[in-house]
All heavy atoms as a GROMACS GRO file, in nm:
protein
  641
    1MET      N    1  16.983   3.040  19.146
    1MET     CA    2  16.910   3.137  19.054
    1MET      C    3  17.001   3.174  18.942
    1MET      O    4  17.118   3.218  18.961
    1MET     CB    5  16.870   3.250  19.145
    1MET     CG    6  16.792   3.358  19.065
    1MET     SD    7  16.765   3.480  19.207
    1MET     CE    8  16.665   3.585  19.108
    2ARG      N    9  16.949   3.141  18.830
    2ARG     CA   10  17.039   3.168  18.712
    2ARG      C   11  16.973   3.287  18.636
    2ARG      O   12  16.859   3.314  18.617
    2ARG     CB   13  17.031   3.061  18.618
    2ARG     CG   14  17.106   2.934  18.680
    2ARG     CD   15  17.116   2.824  18.583
    2ARG     NE   16  17.230   2.839  18.498
    2ARG     CZ   17  17.264   2.773  18.395
    2ARG    NH1   18  17.193   2.673  18.358
    2ARG    NH2   19  17.373   2.792  18.332
    3ILE      N   20  17.055   3.374  18.582
    3ILE     CA   21  17.019   3.488  18.500
    3ILE      C   22  17.048   3.451  18.355
    3ILE      O   23  17.153   3.407  18.323
    3ILE     CB   24  17.100   3.616  18.542
    3ILE    CG1   25  17.073   3.658  18.679
    3ILE    CG2   26  17.055   3.742  18.452
    3ILE    CD1   27  17.159   3.770  18.732
    4SER      N   28  16.954   3.470  18.271
    4SER     CA   29  16.966   3.436  18.132
    4SER      C   30  17.058   3.536  18.062
    4SER      O   31  17.074   3.660  18.099
    4SER     CB   32  16.819   3.426  18.062
    4SER     OG   33  16.783   3.556  18.042
    5LEU      N   34  17.126   3.481  17.951
    5LEU     CA   35  17.214   3.552  17.878
    5LEU      C   36  17.136   3.683  17.803
    5LEU      O   37  17.193   3.795  17.797
    5LEU     CB   38  17.288   3.475  17.772
    5LEU     CG   39  17.391   3.535  17.708
    5LEU    CD1   40  17.503   3.593  17.793
    5LEU    CD2   41  17.449   3.431  17.602
    6GLY      N   42  17.019   3.657  17.777
    6GLY     CA   43  16.940   3.763  17.716
    6GLY      C   44  16.912   3.882  17.796
    6GLY      O   45  16.906   3.996  17.756
    7LYS      N   46  16.879   3.848  17.933
    7LYS     CA   47  16.858   3.956  18.031
    7LYS      C   48  16.980   4.041  18.054
    7LYS      O   49  16.980   4.160  18.064
    7LYS     CB   50  16.800   3.902  18.157
    7LYS     CG   51  16.660   3.849  18.143
    7LYS     CD   52  16.606   3.796  18.274
    7LYS     CE   53  16.467   3.740  18.272
    7LYS     NZ   54  16.428   3.699  18.402
    8VAL      N   55  17.094   3.972  18.061
    8VAL     CA   56  17.215   4.040  18.076
    8VAL      C   57  17.251   4.140  17.959
    8VAL      O   58  17.289   4.243  17.971
    8VAL     CB   59  17.336   3.937  18.103
    8VAL    CG1   60  17.464   4.011  18.097
    8VAL    CG2   61  17.317   3.865  18.227
    9ALA      N   62  17.230   4.083  17.841
    9ALA     CA   63  17.251   4.153  17.713
    9ALA      C   64  17.154   4.280  17.702
    9ALA      O   65  17.201   4.387  17.666
    9ALA     CB   66  17.243   4.070  17.590
   10ALA      N   67  17.046   4.255  17.746
   10ALA     CA   68  16.942   4.373  17.739
   10ALA      C   69  16.965   4.480  17.852
   10ALA      O   70  16.964   4.600  17.818
   10ALA     CB   71  16.802   4.310  17.772
   11ALA      N   72  17.023   4.436  17.971
   11ALA     CA   73  17.059   4.531  18.059
   11ALA      C   74  17.184   4.609  18.023
   11ALA      O   75  17.184   4.733  18.042
   11ALA     CB   76  17.084   4.466  18.199
   12LEU      N   77  17.278   4.538  17.964
   12LEU     CA   78  17.402   4.609  17.920
   12LEU      C   79  17.361   4.705  17.802
   12LEU      O   80  17.409   4.818  17.794
   12LEU     CB   81  17.498   4.507  17.871
   12LEU     CG   82  17.639   4.555  17.811
   12LEU    CD1   83  17.716   4.636  17.926
   12LEU    CD2   84  17.724   4.439  17.770
   13ALA      N   85  17.279   4.659  17.723
   13ALA     CA   86  17.235   4.762  17.597
   13ALA      C   87  17.170   4.877  17.659
   13ALA      O   88  17.195   4.994  17.608
   13ALA     CB   89  17.147   4.678  17.506
   14ALA      N   90  17.080   4.864  17.755
   14ALA     CA   91  17.021   4.970  17.819
   14ALA      C   92  17.129   5.083  17.883
   14ALA      O   93  17.098   5.195  17.879
   14ALA     CB   94  16.903   4.922  17.920
   15VAL      N   95  17.222   5.022  17.953
   15VAL     CA   96  17.305   5.105  18.023
   15VAL      C   97  17.392   5.184  17.911
   15VAL      O   98  17.421   5.296  17.926
   15VAL     CB   99  17.407   5.017  18.115
   15VAL    CG1  100  17.527   5.102  18.147
   15VAL    CG2  101  17.336   4.965  18.227
   16VAL      N  102  17.429   5.118  17.811
   16VAL     CA  103  17.513   5.181  17.707
   16VAL      C  104  17.418   5.288  17.636
   16VAL      O  105  17.472   5.398  17.613
   16VAL     CB  106  17.562   5.079  17.600
   16VAL    CG1  107  17.616   5.152  17.471
   16VAL    CG2  108  17.654   4.989  17.667
   17MET      N  109  17.301   5.268  17.617
   17MET     CA  110  17.207   5.373  17.557
   17MET      C  111  17.198   5.492  17.649
   17MET      O  112  17.193   5.603  17.608
   17MET     CB  113  17.069   5.306  17.529
   17MET     CG  114  17.078   5.213  17.403
   17MET     SD  115  16.917   5.135  17.359
   17MET     CE  116  16.792   5.226  17.427
   18LEU      N  117  17.188   5.469  17.782
   18LEU     CA  118  17.174   5.576  17.875
   18LEU      C  119  17.298   5.665  17.884
   18LEU      O  120  17.296   5.785  17.880
   18LEU     CB  121  17.132   5.524  18.012
   18LEU     CG  122  16.992   5.472  18.017
   18LEU    CD1  123  16.964   5.431  18.173
   18LEU    CD2  124  16.897   5.594  18.001
   19LEU      N  125  17.412   5.589  17.864
   19LEU     CA  126  17.543   5.673  17.873
   19LEU      C  127  17.559   5.759  17.751
   19LEU      O  128  17.619   5.868  17.754
   19LEU     CB  129  17.659   5.568  17.889
   19LEU     CG  130  17.666   5.504  18.024
   19LEU    CD1  131  17.786   5.409  18.029
   19LEU    CD2  132  17.683   5.614  18.141
   20ASN      N  133  17.515   5.708  17.638
   20ASN     CA  134  17.521   5.786  17.519
   20ASN      C  135  17.422   5.892  17.490
   20ASN      O  136  17.442   5.987  17.428
   20ASN     CB  137  17.508   5.687  17.394
   20ASN     CG  138  17.643   5.600  17.380
   20ASN    OD1  139  17.748   5.634  17.422
   20ASN    ND2  140  17.616   5.487  17.309
   21ALA      N  141  17.308   5.881  17.570
   21ALA     CA  142  17.201   5.977  17.559
   21ALA      C  143  17.245   6.112  17.622
   21ALA      O  144  17.187   6.217  17.578
   21ALA     CB  145  17.077   5.918  17.620
   22VAL      N  146  17.315   6.117  17.722
   22VAL     CA  147  17.351   6.244  17.799
   22VAL      C  148  17.506   6.279  17.771
   22VAL      O  149  17.588   6.223  17.838
   22VAL     CB  150  17.330   6.209  17.943
   22VAL    CG1  151  17.362   6.338  18.032
   22VAL    CG2  152  17.195   6.163  17.979
   23PRO      N  153  17.513   6.374  17.691
   23PRO     CA  154  17.657   6.415  17.653
   23PRO      C  155  17.722   6.482  17.793
   23PRO      O  156  17.645   6.552  17.858
   23PRO     CB  157  17.646   6.509  17.543
   23PRO     CG  158  17.514   6.560  17.544
   23PRO     CD  159  17.432   6.455  17.610
   24ALA      N  160  17.845   6.477  17.810
   24ALA     CA  161  17.908   6.520  17.926
   24ALA      C  162  17.926   6.666  17.928
   24ALA      O  163  17.917   6.739  18.031
   24ALA     CB  164  18.051   6.456  17.934
   25SER      N  165  17.935   6.730  17.809
   25SER     CA  166  17.953   6.872  17.793
   25SER      C  167  17.839   6.964  17.746
   25SER      O  168  17.853   7.045  17.665
   25SER     CB  169  18.078   6.908  17.726
   25SER     OG  170  18.065   6.870  17.593
   26ALA      N  171  17.724   6.914  17.775
   26ALA     CA  172  17.600   6.965  17.716
   26ALA      C  173  17.580   7.104  17.750
   26ALA      O  174  17.534   7.179  17.679
   26ALA     CB  175  17.483   6.883  17.749
   27GLN      N  176  17.619   7.163  17.868
   27GLN     CA  177  17.583   7.304  17.919
   27GLN      C  178  17.697   7.386  17.912
   27GLN      O  179  17.692   7.500  17.954
   27GLN     CB  180  17.526   7.279  18.049
   27GLN     CG  181  17.395   7.208  18.056
   27GLN     CD  182  17.346   7.204  18.199
   27GLN    OE1  183  17.405   7.251  18.286
   27GLN    NE2  184  17.214   7.168  18.221
   28THR      N  185  17.812   7.338  17.859
   28THR     CA  186  17.935   7.424  17.864
   28THR      C  187  17.919   7.562  17.799
   28THR      O  188  17.935   7.666  17.865
   28THR     CB  189  18.048   7.358  17.804
   28THR    OG1  190  18.070   7.229  17.862
   28THR    CG2  191  18.180   7.441  17.812
   29GLN      N  192  17.870   7.565  17.673
   29GLN     CA  193  17.845   7.693  17.607
   29GLN      C  194  17.741   7.780  17.675
   29GLN      O  195  17.757   7.903  17.690
   29GLN     CB  196  17.817   7.664  17.455
   29GLN     CG  197  17.928   7.616  17.384
   29GLN     CD  198  17.890   7.584  17.243
   29GLN    OE1  199  17.771   7.590  17.211
   29GLN    NE2  200  17.989   7.546  17.154
   30GLY      N  201  17.629   7.718  17.718
   30GLY     CA  202  17.521   7.794  17.777
   30GLY      C  203  17.571   7.844  17.920
   30GLY      O  204  17.542   7.963  17.938
   31MET      N  205  17.655   7.774  17.987
   31MET     CA  206  17.714   7.822  18.110
   31MET      C  207  17.795   7.948  18.090
   31MET      O  208  17.799   8.045  18.156
   31MET     CB  209  17.784   7.717  18.192
   31MET     CG  210  17.692   7.607  18.237
   31MET     SD  211  17.764   7.464  18.290
   31MET     CE  212  17.853   7.530  18.451
   32GLU      N  213  17.885   7.946  17.974
   32GLU     CA  214  17.970   8.050  17.947
   32GLU      C  215  17.889   8.176  17.910
   32GLU      O  216  17.921   8.291  17.961
   32GLU     CB  217  18.066   8.014  17.831
   32GLU     CG  218  18.167   7.912  17.868
   32GLU     CD  219  18.246   7.864  17.747
   32GLU    OE1  220  18.231   7.917  17.640
   32GLU    OE2  221  18.336   7.781  17.762
   33ARG      N  222  17.789   8.160  17.825
   33ARG     CA  223  17.700   8.268  17.790
   33ARG      C  224  17.638   8.335  17.916
   33ARG      O  225  17.632   8.461  17.923
   33ARG     CB  226  17.603   8.228  17.680
   33ARG     CG  227  17.664   8.213  17.552
   33ARG     CD  228  17.559   8.213  17.440
   33ARG     NE  229  17.459   8.103  17.469
   33ARG     CZ  230  17.463   7.976  17.428
   33ARG    NH1  231  17.568   7.941  17.343
   33ARG    NH2  232  17.368   7.889  17.453
   34ARG      N  233  17.587   8.250  18.007
   34ARG     CA  234  17.521   8.298  18.124
   34ARG      C  235  17.623   8.371  18.221
   34ARG      O  236  17.584   8.479  18.269
   34ARG     CB  237  17.467   8.184  18.210
   34ARG     CG  238  17.380   8.217  18.340
   34ARG     CD  239  17.322   8.109  18.399
   34ARG     NE  240  17.286   7.990  18.314
   34ARG     CZ  241  17.331   7.867  18.336
   34ARG    NH1  242  17.419   7.835  18.421
   34ARG    NH2  243  17.286   7.777  18.252
   35ASP      N  244  17.735   8.327  18.222
   35ASP     CA  245  17.829   8.395  18.304
   35ASP      C  246  17.877   8.526  18.241
   35ASP      O  247  17.889   8.636  18.313
   35ASP     CB  248  17.973   8.306  18.321
   35ASP     CG  249  17.947   8.183  18.415
   35ASP    OD1  250  17.856   8.189  18.494
   35ASP    OD2  251  18.027   8.094  18.413
   36GLU      N  252  17.879   8.536  18.116
   36GLU     CA  253  17.913   8.660  18.042
   36GLU      C  254  17.799   8.757  18.073
   36GLU      O  255  17.827   8.876  18.103
   36GLU     CB  256  17.925   8.639  17.895
   36GLU     CG  257  18.061   8.583  17.860
   36GLU     CD  258  18.071   8.545  17.708
   36GLU    OE1  259  17.976   8.573  17.626
   36GLU    OE2  260  18.166   8.483  17.669
   37ARG      N  261  17.674   8.725  18.058
   37ARG     CA  262  17.562   8.795  18.094
   37ARG      C  263  17.574   8.853  18.232
   37ARG      O  264  17.524   8.979  18.252
   37ARG     CB  265  17.443   8.733  18.048
   37ARG     CG  266  17.403   8.716  17.905
   37ARG     CD  267  17.261   8.672  17.879
   37ARG     NE  268  17.218   8.560  17.961
   37ARG     CZ  269  17.222   8.431  17.918
   37ARG    NH1  270  17.279   8.405  17.798
   37ARG    NH2  271  17.181   8.332  17.991
   38ARG      N  272  17.594   8.768  18.325
   38ARG     CA  273  17.603   8.814  18.464
   38ARG      C  274  17.710   8.914  18.485
   38ARG      O  275  17.689   9.010  18.559
   38ARG     CB  276  17.629   8.697  18.556
   38ARG     CG  277  17.514   8.602  18.579
   38ARG     CD  278  17.538   8.479  18.660
   38ARG     NE  279  17.434   8.399  18.674
   38ARG     CZ  280  17.438   8.268  18.726
   38ARG    NH1  281  17.545   8.217  18.761
   38ARG    NH2  282  17.329   8.197  18.732
   39ASN      N  283  17.831   8.899  18.419
   39ASN     CA  284  17.941   8.986  18.435
   39ASN      C  285  17.900   9.125  18.375
   39ASN      O  286  17.924   9.227  18.414
   39ASN     CB  287  18.061   8.926  18.374
   39ASN     CG  288  18.120   8.823  18.440
   39ASN    OD1  289  18.100   8.800  18.562
   39ASN    ND2  290  18.197   8.744  18.373
   40VAL      N  291  17.823   9.120  18.264
   40VAL     CA  292  17.778   9.244  18.199
   40VAL      C  293  17.683   9.317  18.291
   40VAL      O  294  17.690   9.446  18.308
   40VAL     CB  295  17.708   9.214  18.058
   40VAL    CG1  296  17.636   9.329  18.006
   40VAL    CG2  297  17.813   9.173  17.955
   41ARG      N  298  17.587   9.245  18.352
   41ARG     CA  299  17.490   9.311  18.440
   41ARG      C  300  17.562   9.374  18.556
   41ARG      O  301  17.534   9.482  18.606
   41ARG     CB  302  17.385   9.204  18.479
   41ARG     CG  303  17.289   9.174  18.376
   41ARG     CD  304  17.165   9.106  18.431
   41ARG     NE  305  17.199   8.985  18.507
   41ARG     CZ  306  17.194   8.860  18.441
   41ARG    NH1  307  17.158   8.839  18.322
   41ARG    NH2  308  17.221   8.752  18.524
   42GLN      N  309  17.660   9.292  18.618
   42GLN     CA  310  17.738   9.335  18.725
   42GLN      C  311  17.807   9.465  18.693
   42GLN      O  312  17.819   9.560  18.775
   42GLN     CB  313  17.824   9.230  18.788
   42GLN     CG  314  17.885   9.279  18.917
   42GLN     CD  315  17.788   9.293  19.030
   42GLN    OE1  316  17.697   9.230  19.034
   42GLN    NE2  317  17.829   9.398  19.115
   43GLY      N  318  17.867   9.469  18.580
   43GLY     CA  319  17.952   9.582  18.533
   43GLY      C  320  17.854   9.711  18.521
   43GLY      O  321  17.883   9.820  18.567
   44ALA      N  322  17.734   9.694  18.470
   44ALA     CA  323  17.639   9.792  18.441
   44ALA      C  324  17.594   9.843  18.578
   44ALA      O  325  17.568   9.960  18.600
   44ALA     CB  326  17.519   9.747  18.357
   45ARG      N  327  17.571   9.748  18.676
   45ARG     CA  328  17.532   9.804  18.807
   45ARG      C  329  17.642   9.880  18.873
   45ARG      O  330  17.605   9.984  18.937
   45ARG     CB  331  17.503   9.676  18.902
   45ARG     CG  332  17.370   9.598  18.873
   45ARG     CD  333  17.344   9.497  18.963
   45ARG     NE  334  17.247   9.410  18.919
   45ARG     CZ  335  17.263   9.281  18.889
   45ARG    NH1  336  17.375   9.215  18.906
   45ARG    NH2  337  17.156   9.200  18.831
   46ALA      N  338  17.763   9.834  18.870
   46ALA     CA  339  17.868   9.909  18.915
   46ALA      C  340  17.888  10.049  18.855
   46ALA      O  341  17.914  10.150  18.930
   46ALA     CB  342  18.011   9.832  18.890
   47ALA      N  343  17.869  10.056  18.734
   47ALA     CA  344  17.872  10.196  18.668
   47ALA      C  345  17.761  10.277  18.714
   47ALA      O  346  17.785  10.406  18.744
   47ALA     CB  347  17.858  10.171  18.511
   48LYS      N  348  17.640  10.231  18.733
   48LYS     CA  349  17.533  10.308  18.784
   48LYS      C  350  17.564  10.355  18.930
   48LYS      O  351  17.543  10.464  18.968
   48LYS     CB  352  17.400  10.235  18.786
   48LYS     CG  353  17.282  10.308  18.828
   48LYS     CD  354  17.157  10.229  18.808
   48LYS     CE  355  17.036  10.319  18.853
   48LYS     NZ  356  16.914  10.234  18.849
   49GLN      N  357  17.613  10.258  19.015
   49GLN     CA  358  17.649  10.297  19.151
   49GLN      C  359  17.749  10.401  19.160
   49GLN      O  360  17.747  10.495  19.236
   49GLN     CB  361  17.684  10.178  19.230
   49GLN     CG  362  17.568  10.065  19.263
   49GLN     CD  363  17.466  10.129  19.342
   49GLN    OE1  364  17.484  10.210  19.432
   49GLN    NE2  365  17.329  10.097  19.310
   50ALA      N  366  17.854  10.400  19.074
   50ALA     CA  367  17.960  10.488  19.066
   50ALA      C  368  17.896  10.629  19.038
   50ALA      O  369  17.939  10.728  19.085
   50ALA     CB  370  18.077  10.449  18.974
   51CYS      N  371  17.813  10.622  18.938
   51CYS     CA  372  17.755  10.753  18.890
   51CYS      C  373  17.663  10.811  19.000
   51CYS      O  374  17.665  10.936  19.022
   51CYS     CB  375  17.657  10.706  18.768
   51CYS     SG  376  17.576  10.857  18.708
   52LYS      N  377  17.591  10.728  19.070
   52LYS     CA  378  17.517  10.777  19.190
   52LYS      C  379  17.590  10.835  19.304
   52LYS      O  380  17.553  10.923  19.369
   52LYS     CB  381  17.410  10.673  19.228
   52LYS     CG  382  17.292  10.641  19.132
   52LYS     CD  383  17.221  10.517  19.161
   52LYS     CE  384  17.164  10.512  19.299
   52LYS     NZ  385  17.079  10.395  19.333
   53ALA      N  386  17.706  10.778  19.322
   53ALA     CA  387  17.793  10.817  19.414
   53ALA      C  388  17.845  10.963  19.403
   53ALA      O  389  17.863  11.040  19.495
   53ALA     CB  390  17.912  10.717  19.439
   54GLY      N  391  17.872  10.997  19.271
   54GLY     CA  392  17.915  11.134  19.241
   54GLY      C  393  17.771  11.224  19.238
   54GLY      O  394  17.665  11.169  19.197
   55ASP      N  395  17.789  11.352  19.266
   55ASP     CA  396  17.677  11.443  19.260
   55ASP      C  397  17.647  11.515  19.139
   55ASP      O  398  17.564  11.592  19.127
   55ASP     CB  399  17.689  11.530  19.381
   55ASP     CG  400  17.680  11.464  19.528
   55ASP    OD1  401  17.617  11.361  19.531
   55ASP    OD2  402  17.739  11.504  19.613
   56GLU      N  403  17.748  11.497  19.046
   56GLU     CA  404  17.727  11.579  18.914
   56GLU      C  405  17.628  11.536  18.811
   56GLU      O  406  17.589  11.605  18.734
   56GLU     CB  407  17.864  11.582  18.851
   56GLU     CG  408  17.914  11.452  18.790
   56GLU     CD  409  17.992  11.366  18.895
   56GLU    OE1  410  18.009  11.407  19.005
   56GLU    OE2  411  18.035  11.252  18.851
   57LYS      N  412  17.573  11.402  18.831
   57LYS     CA  413  17.471  11.373  18.732
   57LYS      C  414  17.339  11.336  18.801
   57LYS      O  415  17.332  11.300  18.914
   57LYS     CB  416  17.519  11.232  18.655
   57LYS     CG  417  17.648  11.266  18.579
   57LYS     CD  418  17.672  11.161  18.486
   57LYS     CE  419  17.784  11.190  18.399
   57LYS     NZ  420  17.818  11.099  18.303
   58THR      N  421  17.228  11.350  18.716
   58THR     CA  422  17.096  11.316  18.774
   58THR      C  423  17.072  11.177  18.772
   58THR      O  424  17.148  11.084  18.694
   58THR     CB  425  16.990  11.392  18.697
   58THR    OG1  426  16.991  11.353  18.556
   58THR    CG2  427  17.022  11.540  18.691
   59ARG      N  428  16.967  11.131  18.824
   59ARG     CA  429  16.929  10.984  18.821
   59ARG      C  430  16.894  10.936  18.684
   59ARG      O  431  16.944  10.832  18.641
   59ARG     CB  432  16.810  10.977  18.921
   59ARG     CG  433  16.761  10.830  18.923
   59ARG     CD  434  16.636  10.818  19.027
   59ARG     NE  435  16.599  10.677  19.041
   59ARG     CZ  436  16.474  10.659  19.058
   59ARG    NH1  437  16.374  10.741  19.068
   59ARG    NH2  438  16.428  10.527  19.049
   60PRO      N  439  16.826  11.010  18.604
   60PRO     CA  440  16.805  10.954  18.452
   60PRO      C  441  16.941  10.947  18.384
   60PRO      O  442  16.950  10.845  18.299
   60PRO     CB  443  16.709  11.059  18.389
   60PRO     CG  444  16.642  11.126  18.510
   60PRO     CD  445  16.738  11.124  18.625
   61GLU      N  446  17.032  11.029  18.407
   61GLU     CA  447  17.160  11.022  18.338
   61GLU      C  448  17.246  10.889  18.381
   61GLU      O  449  17.298  10.823  18.304
   61GLU     CB  450  17.251  11.150  18.371
   61GLU     CG  451  17.196  11.268  18.304
   61GLU     CD  452  17.257  11.392  18.338
   61GLU    OE1  453  17.318  11.406  18.455
   61GLU    OE2  454  17.277  11.494  18.261
   62CYS      N  455  17.232  10.860  18.511
   62CYS     CA  456  17.295  10.739  18.550
   62CYS      C  457  17.218  10.618  18.503
   62CYS      O  458  17.291  10.521  18.468
   62CYS     CB  459  17.284  10.734  18.712
   62CYS     SG  460  17.386  10.861  18.803
   63ARG      N  461  17.095  10.622  18.486
   63ARG     CA  462  17.019  10.512  18.431
   63ARG      C  463  17.065  10.487  18.287
   63ARG      O  464  17.083  10.377  18.235
   63ARG     CB  465  16.865  10.536  18.447
   63ARG     CG  466  16.787  10.420  18.461
   63ARG     CD  467  16.642  10.439  18.485
   63ARG     NE  468  16.580  10.562  18.425
   63ARG     CZ  469  16.526  10.661  18.493
   63ARG    NH1  470  16.521  10.666  18.623
   63ARG    NH2  471  16.487  10.764  18.431
   64GLN      N  472  17.088  10.600  18.220
   64GLN     CA  473  17.128  10.592  18.075
   64GLN      C  474  17.259  10.538  18.071
   64GLN      O  475  17.294  10.469  17.976
   64GLN     CB  476  17.120  10.733  18.012
   64GLN     CG  477  17.149  10.737  17.863
   64GLN     CD  478  17.051  10.650  17.787
   64GLN    OE1  479  16.935  10.651  17.815
   64GLN    NE2  480  17.104  10.573  17.685
   65MET      N  481  17.348  10.559  18.161
   65MET     CA  482  17.482  10.509  18.164
   65MET      C  483  17.473  10.361  18.174
   65MET      O  484  17.550  10.273  18.098
   65MET     CB  485  17.574  10.572  18.274
   65MET     CG  486  17.611  10.701  18.247
   65MET     SD  487  17.724  10.772  18.376
   65MET     CE  488  17.860  10.654  18.350
   66LYS      N  489  17.384  10.315  18.265
   66LYS     CA  490  17.380  10.168  18.290
   66LYS      C  491  17.328  10.106  18.156
   66LYS      O  492  17.374  10.004  18.116
   66LYS     CB  493  17.276  10.132  18.399
   66LYS     CG  494  17.248   9.984  18.423
   66LYS     CD  495  17.162   9.971  18.535
   66LYS     CE  496  17.125   9.825  18.552
   66LYS     NZ  497  17.029   9.806  18.666
   67ARG      N  498  17.226  10.163  18.099
   67ARG     CA  499  17.159  10.116  17.976
   67ARG      C  500  17.272  10.112  17.861
   67ARG      O  501  17.281  10.013  17.793
   67ARG     CB  502  17.046  10.198  17.936
   67ARG     CG  503  16.970  10.152  17.814
   67ARG     CD  504  16.851  10.245  17.781
   67ARG     NE  505  16.742  10.234  17.892
   67ARG     CZ  506  16.701  10.342  17.953
   67ARG    NH1  507  16.746  10.452  17.918
   67ARG    NH2  508  16.627  10.322  18.044
   68SER      N  509  17.343  10.212  17.842
   68SER     CA  510  17.445  10.218  17.734
   68SER      C  511  17.554  10.121  17.768
   68SER      O  512  17.607  10.053  17.669
   68SER     CB  513  17.506  10.355  17.719
   68SER     OG  514  17.579  10.394  17.840
   69ALA      N  515  17.589  10.086  17.888
   69ALA     CA  516  17.690   9.976  17.903
   69ALA      C  517  17.638   9.846  17.874
   69ALA      O  518  17.704   9.766  17.813
   69ALA     CB  519  17.730   9.979  18.058
   70LYS      N  520  17.507   9.823  17.903
   70LYS     CA  521  17.447   9.677  17.857
   70LYS      C  522  17.428   9.677  17.705
   70LYS      O  523  17.460   9.571  17.644
   70LYS     CB  524  17.314   9.671  17.930
   70LYS     CG  525  17.323   9.647  18.083
   70LYS     CD  526  17.196   9.640  18.144
   70LYS     CE  527  17.126   9.511  18.125
   70LYS     NZ  528  17.003   9.512  18.214
   71GLN      N  529  17.386   9.788  17.650
   71GLN     CA  530  17.378   9.783  17.494
   71GLN      C  531  17.516   9.761  17.434
   71GLN      O  532  17.529   9.695  17.339
   71GLN     CB  533  17.319   9.917  17.453
   71GLN     CG  534  17.177   9.941  17.485
   71GLN     CD  535  17.092   9.829  17.405
   71GLN    OE1  536  17.119   9.797  17.289
   71GLN    NE2  537  16.965   9.795  17.458
   72HIS      N  538  17.610   9.831  17.479
   72HIS     CA  539  17.756   9.802  17.434
   72HIS      C  540  17.795   9.659  17.435
   72HIS      O  541  17.845   9.608  17.337
   72HIS     CB  542  17.855   9.893  17.501
   72HIS     CG  543  17.990   9.873  17.471
   72HIS    ND1  544  18.046   9.901  17.334
   72HIS    CD2  545  18.097   9.805  17.534
   72HIS    CE1  546  18.173   9.864  17.336
   72HIS    NE2  547  18.200   9.801  17.451
   73ALA      N  548  17.768   9.597  17.548
   73ALA     CA  549  17.799   9.454  17.554
   73ALA      C  550  17.716   9.370  17.467
   73ALA      O  551  17.770   9.277  17.407
   73ALA     CB  552  17.773   9.414  17.697
   74ARG      N  553  17.602   9.408  17.434
   74ARG     CA  554  17.506   9.330  17.337
   74ARG      C  555  17.552   9.354  17.202
   74ARG      O  556  17.555   9.249  17.112
   74ARG     CB  557  17.371   9.381  17.353
   74ARG     CG  558  17.301   9.334  17.468
   74ARG     CD  559  17.157   9.361  17.457
   74ARG     NE  560  17.090   9.358  17.596
   74ARG     CZ  561  17.030   9.452  17.660
   74ARG    NH1  562  17.004   9.566  17.603
   74ARG    NH2  563  16.983   9.426  17.777
   75HIS      N  564  17.607   9.478  17.151
   75HIS     CA  565  17.643   9.494  17.016
   75HIS      C  566  17.797   9.491  17.000
   75HIS      O  567  17.846   9.580  16.933
   75HIS     CB  568  17.593   9.634  16.982
   75HIS     CG  569  17.438   9.642  16.986
   75HIS    ND1  570  17.362   9.583  16.894
   75HIS    CD2  571  17.358   9.719  17.069
   75HIS    CE1  572  17.237   9.606  16.926
   75HIS    NE2  573  17.238   9.683  17.033
   76GLY      N  574  17.859   9.389  17.042
   76GLY     CA  575  17.996   9.384  17.015
   76GLY      C  576  18.084   9.384  17.133
   76GLY      O  577  18.203   9.396  17.114
   77GLY      N  578  18.030   9.386  17.246
   77GLY     CA  579  18.107   9.381  17.366
   77GLY      C  580  18.153   9.245  17.404
   77GLY      O  581  18.224   9.178  17.308
   78THR      N  582  18.126   9.185  17.509
   78THR     CA  583  18.171   9.055  17.553
   78THR      C  584  18.078   8.951  17.512
   78THR      O  585  18.130   8.832  17.516
   78THR     CB  586  18.192   9.051  17.706
   78THR    OG1  587  18.056   9.080  17.770
   78THR    CG2  588  18.294   9.149  17.752
   79THR      N  589  17.956   8.959  17.485
   79THR     CA  590  17.866   8.848  17.454
   79THR      C  591  17.852   8.821  17.316
   79THR      O  592  17.871   8.924  17.229
   79THR     CB  593  17.730   8.878  17.519
   79THR    OG1  594  17.666   8.992  17.461
   79THR    CG2  595  17.726   8.887  17.668
   80SER      N  596  17.815   8.716  17.274
   80SER     CA  597  17.798   8.672  17.134
   80SER      C  598  17.642   8.678  17.087
   80SER      O  599  17.619   8.642  16.978
   80SER     CB  600  17.858   8.541  17.101
   80SER     OG  601  17.783   8.438  17.175
   81GLU      N  602  17.556   8.717  17.189
   81GLU     CA  603  17.422   8.709  17.159
   81GLU      C  604  17.374   8.843  17.084
   81GLU      O  605  17.433   8.947  17.103
   81GLU     CB  606  17.340   8.693  17.281
   81GLU     CG  607  17.341   8.570  17.344
   81GLU     CD  608  17.259   8.560  17.476
   81GLU    OE1  609  17.185   8.651  17.510
   81GLU    OE2  610  17.273   8.461  17.533
   82HIS      N  611  17.275   8.837  16.999
   82HIS     CA  612  17.216   8.947  16.940
   82HIS      C  613  17.084   8.985  17.010
   82HIS      O  614  17.011   8.903  17.041
   82HIS     CB  615  17.184   8.919  16.800
   82HIS     CG  616  17.312   8.882  16.721
   82HIS    ND1  617  17.414   8.968  16.685
   82HIS    CD2  618  17.353   8.763  16.659
   82HIS    CE1  619  17.505   8.908  16.620
   82HIS    NE2  620  17.470   8.785  16.608
   83PRO      N  621  17.054   9.112  17.022
   83PRO     CA  622  16.930   9.151  17.080
   83PRO      C  623  16.818   9.110  17.001
   83PRO      O  624  16.819   9.111  16.884
   83PRO     CB  625  16.948   9.299  17.092
   83PRO     CG  626  17.037   9.352  16.985
   83PRO     CD  627  17.137   9.227  16.965
   84ALA      N  628  16.701   9.087  17.066
   84ALA     CA  629  16.580   9.063  17.010
   84ALA      C  630  16.515   9.181  16.950
   84ALA      O  631  16.511   9.274  17.015
   84ALA     CB  632  16.482   8.982  17.102
   85GLN      N  633  16.469   9.176  16.821
   85GLN     CA  634  16.417   9.285  16.753
   85GLN      C  635  16.272   9.262  16.730
   85GLN      O  636  16.224   9.170  16.699
   85GLN     CB  637  16.491   9.332  16.630
   85GLN     CG  638  16.632   9.378  16.679
   85GLN     CD  639  16.707   9.425  16.548
   85GLN    OE1  640  16.651   9.430  16.444
   85GLN    NE2  641  16.831   9.452  16.568
   0.00000   0.00000   0.00000
């Protein structure tokens, strides 16, 4: 059984095209932004839990602390994303 040179060349060309079509670091920046957003949310949750643990503030005040922590991160904190307006 012989394989023609044309079939081998076509198979090699297909493999090369597939390797070039998928870049190796396609999700790196997106993954970093996602991790930053997760860290911001976790920090805001921690701030709210710490506020709730103390008895000096009301529930709406604790909610506002969480909201302000997230807003701070959006407007020049750790993330590079701009809020949707």
